N, C-alpha and C positions, 0 to 999 in steps of 0.2 A: 843579841842586843844589851846595851848597860842600861842601872837601874837607872842610870842621869833622863835616857833618853825615853825610856816609860816613864819614867816622873814627868820630866815634858810633853808629854804626847796627851799625858793623863791630865795635868796641869791644864794643858790648850784649848783640850775634850772638857773641861770641866766650869774653862769662860765661858765657851762653843753655847754650852747646856745653858749656864745662866743666862745667858743672850739671848739664846733663845726664850726667855718667860721673861725675862723684859718685852722681849718683840708681841707673843703673847701676848700679852698685858695693854700691845697699840693695837692690837686687832679687832675685827668685826665680832670676831667669839668672844667665845663669853673666856675675859683670863684673868681672873685670879688666878685660878683653879690650875692654868700654865704657869701664870708665877710662880705661884707654889710648888710643883713640882719640879721648876727651872732652879727654884733654889734649894733648892731639899736636893735632890743630885746632883748641880752642882757641886751646888757644897759637896759632896759624900766625894766628889769626883776629886775635890779641890783636897782634900783632907788625904783620902790615897792617893795626891800625889805628894801631899808632905811624907808622907809613910814611907813609900819607897825611896825619896829622895836624903833619906833619913839613916836608910837602910836597911829597915826593918820589911822583908821584902813581901816576908807567906804574910802580912798583916795587911797590907798596903796593895797587893793582889789581888787580895780575896774584898775588902774595899770598890778597889776598880772592878774588878770583876760583880761585883752586885750592883754598885754607879749603872754599870754599861749594861749591865737586864735589863734592870730595871727602866732603863731609857731605851732602849731597842728593842724591848721587849711591847712596849707599851709603843712609838711608832711602828713596829712594825703589826701590833693591830688598828689603829686609827687607821694608818697608809692601805692597806689592804683587806679588813675585813670590813671595818664599819664606814666609812665613806668610796670605798672605790678603789684600785688603783688609775689616777689620770685627776682625783679627785681633789686630793693635797695642796698646800701651797708648797713654794719651794721653800722657804723653815726650815720645813716637815723631813725635807727629801735630803737637804743637806747635814740633817744631824743625822739622818738614817747611815750617810754618805759614810759622812765623819762617827759615827756609833761601829761600825766595819770595821772601820780603818786601823782605828783604838784597839778594836779586839784584834784585829792580824798583831801590829805590835804588839801586847801586852801576852801571847796566844805564843812570840815569837822567842826562838830560845833565849835563856840570860849567855849572855858572853860570857870566859873564863878571865880574869883579869892577866891580862900578858906578863907585871912586873911580878906575882906571884909562881907563873905557871913554868912546871921542871922543865918542860920542852923545849922553852925561851930565854931561862936563869937556872941552869941544870948547879945546883949544890953538891959537894962532896955527899953526904951523908941521906941524898936525896939517886943520887948514880948507885944504879948495878955492880955487879960484881968490884 
């Protein structure tokens, strides 16, 4: 998968986490902690998206995995251990599913650029014999 697609998926994820933080502020549960968690982790995912977009691949992937790890870890703990399965709200399940999807996108192998591939554009110095 290309860096642009990973950057786009991470940006959408960051905006979703930000939105989830804003929704937690409106929920009946204590929302200030959820708001700050959403702002920090969503902002971290957006920074990772920017790093991936400007082709700082290793740094961007590291920051993205930190955001995905913290968000996924917290929601897995909250939904499965703290409250129990079936006791969470739709927002938490949606963020958990989105976290798993973004982890799959980030874990997908990087695609080689077809313009520089030796198999697609053979150049005399790269050809054997």
